[in-house]
N, C-alpha and C positions, 0 to 999 in steps of 0.2 A: 591176417594184411593191414597195414597200415599204411602200404604205399597208393599210391594213385588219386585218382577223381574218382572214380568209381566206384562210387557207395551208395549212389540209389537214396540217401537222406538217413543212414545208418552213421551215427560217431564212434569214436576212439572211446575203447572201455577201457579202463587201467588190471592190472594185472593185482586186485588184491582181496583178500579174501572177499572184507566187510560189503566192497560191492559184489560178487560174487551171491556170498549168502544169500543180502539183501534182493537178487535180483529172484533167488530160488523161492525165497520166501513171496515175494511178487506171482512167483508160477505156479502156488501153488504144492511147493514141494516139502515135504521133510527132510531136509540135507540139513547140514551147513561146506564150508570152505574151508580148511584152514591151513596155512602154512605150512611150508615141509623145508625146514634147516637144516637138515641130518637125514639120511639115507641106513642108517643101520637100524639094524632089528630090532634094538632094542628100544629108538625113536616111534617105528612104526608102529609095533603094538601095542604103543599107550594108546593111539591112535586109530584101533582097528574097530567093529571093521569099516576098511577103506572100499569106499565102491571104485571111485577110477581114480587114477592123476590126468592134473591139465596141464600143460607143462606147454610155458612160454618161451621162444624161442630166437635169440637171432635170428632173422630171412637168411642166408646163404647160400648164395645157387650153385656155388662147388661143392656143396658141404655132399649134397645128392652123391654126384659123381663121386665123389671121393670113397662113399662110403662101403665097404665090401659087402655081400654081401649076405655075410653074415650076419652084420649088423642092418642091412637094408631089408632086413626080411624080404618074407614074398607074398605080392600081393592076388585075393583073395576076393577075385572073380563070385562067387557063388556063397557071398558070406549074407545070412539070413538076418543077419540083424540090421537094426535102427544107423543106415548111414549115407549121410547127406553129402552135394558138394556145397564148396563157397563158391558164389555169383556175385557177387558184391561187395567189396572190400567194408572193411571196417565192423564188418559183424560176425569176424571168429571168432566171439570171444564168448557170445550166444547158442552160433555153430555146436561150435568143441563141447557145448553144457549138454547141448539140445542131445548131440552124437552120444553125448556121454550117458546120458537119464534114459533117452531109447533101448540102452540094452541093462539096464537096471529092473528081473523079474520082479513081479509087482509092486513095484513102484509111486506112489498115488501121486495123479496128477491133478493143479485144477480146472476149472470143468472148461475155460479156455485154452489152455496147452489139452489138453484130455483130447478137444474136438479134435485142435491142428493137431496133434501126434498121431491121432485118428487115420483121419484124412490123409496125413504124409505119407504114412506106411505103406501102403498100395499104391505107391510112384518108385519110380527108377531114381536113385541117387540126385544126377542131374535137374532132375523137374522137382522130389523132392525138396532141392534147396532152394532151387526157384519163390515155391510154394510158402516156404520159412520166411524167405525174406522180405518175401510182399504183404506179411502179417502186419497190417496197421499198429495191433495191438503190442506186437510181439516188441516193434520196431521202437512204439512209444517208450512201454519199459523198461528197452536196453536203451534209449535215450537219453532216459530218466535219471541214469547216473554216472550220466556223462557230464562234466566240467560244462558251464555255459560258455559258448564261444564269442564272445561277445565284442574283440575286434576285428576287422577283416578286412584283411590286404588285399581282395579281387580287386580288380579295376585298374590298379597303380602302376603296371608294367612294372615291376619287381621280378630282378630275375628266379627261376626256378632253381632253388636248390636241392640234392637228391640228398632223402632223410630216408637214416637205415629204417628195416623194416622190421616188423614184431609179427606170431604169426603163434597160435592155438593151436594145440594138437590133444588128443585124447589119447591113454592109455586105458584097457579095466584088460579083464579076466569075461571072456566068452566060451563059450565051448570048449573048456580045458584048453584055449591057449591063451595067451597075451595075443590082445588086436592094439595096432594105430588107427585111430581112426582120425585121417588129415583131408581136412575138407576141400585142397589143392590136389590132391591123390585119386587115382580114376578108381581105387578100388579100396575096400579096406585092406590092409595090413597084420598079415600073420605075425610073429615073433618068434614062435615055436611053443611046445606044447611046457605043463610046467604040475609038478607035484602037488595036488592038496594039500600034505604034512606042510613042517616047517616054514617058514616064509611064504609059499603057494605064489603065485603070481608075481607080487611084489618082487622076489628078486630079479625073476626074468627081466622086469621091470626095468631095476638098476643097472644090468648087466647090459641086456642087448640096448639099449640105445640112450638110457641119461645119460649112463658113463663118458657119454661121447666125449660131452664136456668137459673142458679138464678137470680137476679138483680147485673148488676159490674164484671159480670164475665168475662175474659179474652181468653175464650177456647170458641169462636164463633164472627162469625162475618156476619153479615144483609148487603146487596147491592139491591139497588132497582135498576127494569126491570125497563124504561121511556120512556116516550115521547120525545126526543130532544127539549130544552125550548128555544132556541134559536132562529127558526125560528119564532117560534109566538110569542119573544120578541120584533126580529124586525117587525114583523107587527104593533102590537102595539103600537110603538115606533113611526112606517112610519104615522100611522091613527094623532097619538096625534100632531104630530110635521104639517099634515099640514091641521090640527082644532085650531095653534095657541096654545097650552099648551103647553106650553114649559116646566111650575116649574111640571106640570105632567109626561114630558117626558125625567125630570130630573133623576126620578127615576129609567126608566127604562134606563138608558144610564149607569149607577151606576149596573144593573143588569147586563144587555151585559158586561161591565166592568169585573166584580168579573166572570162571568162567562167564557170570553176568558181569565182570567189570569189565572183563573182554567186548561185548558188544552195546558196552554203554562206550565204549571207545570207537568201537567200527559207524554207532549213531553216530557222537558228536562231527569225526571225522566226516563218514555222507556228508550231515548239514553245512560244515564249511566248504566243500569239495563243487557242492550245489550251487553255494551263493556267489553272485555274482560281488567281483570285490571291485567296481571300476570304478566309483564314487567312492571310497575309500581311498583308493590309492589317486584319485584327482585330489582330494580335498589335504591329500599327504604334501602332495607336488605345491600346491597352492600356499600351505603353511609354511613349508620351505619354504619356496618364494620372496614371502611377506617377510621372515625373517630373516630373508638373505641370505640360505644356506641354502640356496636348492644347488649352485654351483658349487661347491664343494664336496656336497652329498654327490652331485657327478663323478668327478673327478674322485672319491673315494670311489665308488664303482666300478669305474672304469680300473680302480687301480684291482681290486675283486678281482673284476672279470680275467684283469690281465695273468692272477696270479693263476687262477683255473687253467685257463689256455698253457700254459706252461708244464702244470701238473701232470696235464692231462697227453700233451706231449711227448712227456719224459713216458708218459703210462704205456705211450705206443697208438693214442686212441686220435681219429679227428673232431678239435672242434674250432667251429666259428669266430672269429673276438667283434663280427660285427654286433 
């Protein structure tokens, strides 16, 4: 959740596959995260094996009461897997990741995460959440992926506005059933059994929960937690090259190149995200003022903002002109 002030030093994290993948790298976990633009079987098959879905959605208090029992699933107080409660705001992204990682069999962790997960596994969900969010090194790893907060409006006496809240949850297979791990709920939620054949748990995930948002909705995003494809692609390429199958090998060279290009883009976006741009903005404003173009730029910006507000209103969205 991104609403409220009880963040205990945890900053907001973006729903970005590059951000999550970098977090996994910091944690010493050999997995990656990718955007999911489609839930059709063919698209999902290309990304297998998928270990879990990370679901970011607009928090709607009325949604839970409106869901039917078939959509809401059922609480499983005896869930034997790893499940931690969210006890502070802004930590839900990392908490969702750990709830997912803790239920993937035979997964390798870095030494710090391995020690934390081993300690937390013996605790109840509430205390487990406290242990996780009290970890200084984990909070620092989380915050290092957040944009810098260079300007603070605290202490100015400005009226506080209610912001839309977004929340991360995880869907994954466990013991033959699809489970929803939501740190704001008292227990893990079981959404029913799945058949190992065909789409398996992915079909249940699509039908039971994710499909409750209408097609084309922009109020949620879906990420796939999956095995890093590069080692497998490289091994397959080596085999084809050793066998002298150059035409087949060319296809894997293209796939590896695309995967590396995607990661280079993630690295660039991460460097931009971490940079403090206040100095650049200040220099640009000074340059505009010295060129006697600042007032014109302000009026042009107001016009652009007004157009955005009008477009948002036509779509039924709330937006401030301030």
